C-alpha positions in Angstrom: 6.0 -16.5 9.1 4.1 -13.8 7.2 5.4 -12.9 3.8 4.1 -10.2 1.4 4.3 -10.1 -2.3 3.4 -6.9 -4.3 2.4 -6.9 -7.9 0.7 -4.7 -10.5 3.4 -2.1 -11.0 4.3 -0.8 -14.4 4.2 2.1 -16.8 1.1 4.4 -16.8 0.4 7.7 -18.3 -0.3 10.8 -16.3 -4.0 10.8 -15.5 -4.3 7.1 -15.9 -4.9 4.3 -13.4 -3.1 1.4 -12.0 -4.1 -1.3 -9.4 -1.5 -2.7 -7.0 -1.9 -6.0 -5.1 -0.3 -7.2 -1.9 -0.7 -10.9 -1.4 0.1 -12.6 1.9 1.8 -16.0 2.3 2.4 -18.0 5.5 -0.4 -16.5 7.5 -3.8 -15.0 7.0 -4.2 -11.2 6.8 -7.4 -10.9 8.7 -5.8 -9.8 11.9 -3.3 -7.3 10.3 -3.4 -3.7 9.6 -2.0 -3.1 6.1 -0.3 0.0 4.8 1.3 1.1 1.5 4.5 3.1 1.5 6.8 4.8 -1.0 10.2 6.6 -0.8 10.1 10.3 -0.1 12.7 13.1 0.5 14.1 12.8 3.9 12.7 9.4 4.7 13.1 5.9 3.4 9.4 5.4 3.1 6.3 7.6 3.6 2.9 6.3 4.3 0.5 6.4 1.4 -2.5 4.6 2.6 -3.5 2.3 5.4 -6.4 0.0 6.2 -7.2 -1.8 9.4 -8.0 -5.5 9.7 -11.7 -5.1 9.4 -11.6 -1.9 7.3 -13.0 0.2 10.1 -10.0 2.5 10.0 -8.7 3.9 6.8 -6.1 6.7 6.3 -4.5 8.4 3.3 -1.7 10.7 2.7 -3.2 14.1 1.9 -1.7 14.3 -1.6 -3.5 11.1 -2.7 -6.9 11.6 -1.1 -9.6 11.4 -3.7 -7.3 9.6 -6.2 -6.1 6.4 -4.4 -8.3 3.9 -2.7 -7.0 1.1 -0.4 -9.1 -2.0 0.0 -8.7 -5.5 1.2 -10.2 -8.9 0.6 -9.4 -11.1 3.6 -10.9 -14.2 1.9 -8.3 -13.8 -0.8 -5.6 -12.8 1.6 -4.9 -9.8 -0.5 -4.9 -6.0 -0.1 -5.1 -3.5 -3.0 -4.2 0.0 -3.8 -6.3 1.5 -6.7 -4.4 4.4 -8.1 -6.5 6.8 -10.2 -5.6 10.1 -11.8 -1.9 9.4 -11.3 0.7 12.1 -11.5 4.4 12.0 -12.3 5.2 12.6 -8.7 3.5 9.3 -7.9 6.3 7.5 -9.6 8.0 5.3 -7.0 8.5 1.8 -5.7 5.5 1.0 -3.7 5.8 -1.3 -0.7 3.1 -3.0 1.4 3.6 -3.7 5.0 1.5 -5.5 7.7 1.2 -5.0 11.4 -0.5 -7.1 14.0 0.2 -4.6 16.8 -1.9 -1.7 15.5 -5.6 -1.7 15.4 -5.8 1.8 13.9 -3.9 3.3 11.1 -0.7 5.1 12.0 1.5 5.5 8.9 5.0 5.1 10.3 7.6 2.8 8.8 8.4 0.9 12.0 6.6 -1.7 14.1 5.7 -3.8 11.0 5.7 -7.6 11.1 6.5 -7.9 7.4 7.4 -6.0 4.3 7.1 -6.8 0.6 10.0 -6.2 -1.8 8.1 -3.5 -3.7 6.6 -3.0 -7.1 7.7 -0.1 -9.4 5.1 2.4 -10.7 6.3 4.8 -13.4 4.1 7.6 -14.4 4.9 9.2 -17.7 4.2 12.9 -18.3 
């Protein structure tokens, strides 16, 4: 059974950078689309970034385009979210999720095979 473990959260100053990791256990990630989510008003989780199994499809929430970069290393069974030029409004618990049913990125918080427990990112002003 696939399990996901996030890491890399912590305190970062506004304008700084932070790199999050999502490591998979119990199965390889090479056939899964991976997405990062965070809480938002009106929804439990909003999609932040998504990357398909072979990286041919990548999507970002508009507000993070140009600042965040999602990557993956299937050999290491890990996906990443590089957060640059962070803003206070980026403060949140970030969750990664994986789906074997989607071949393209659609950032909705259902239809996922597994979720991590989240890692907290706090951006100071």
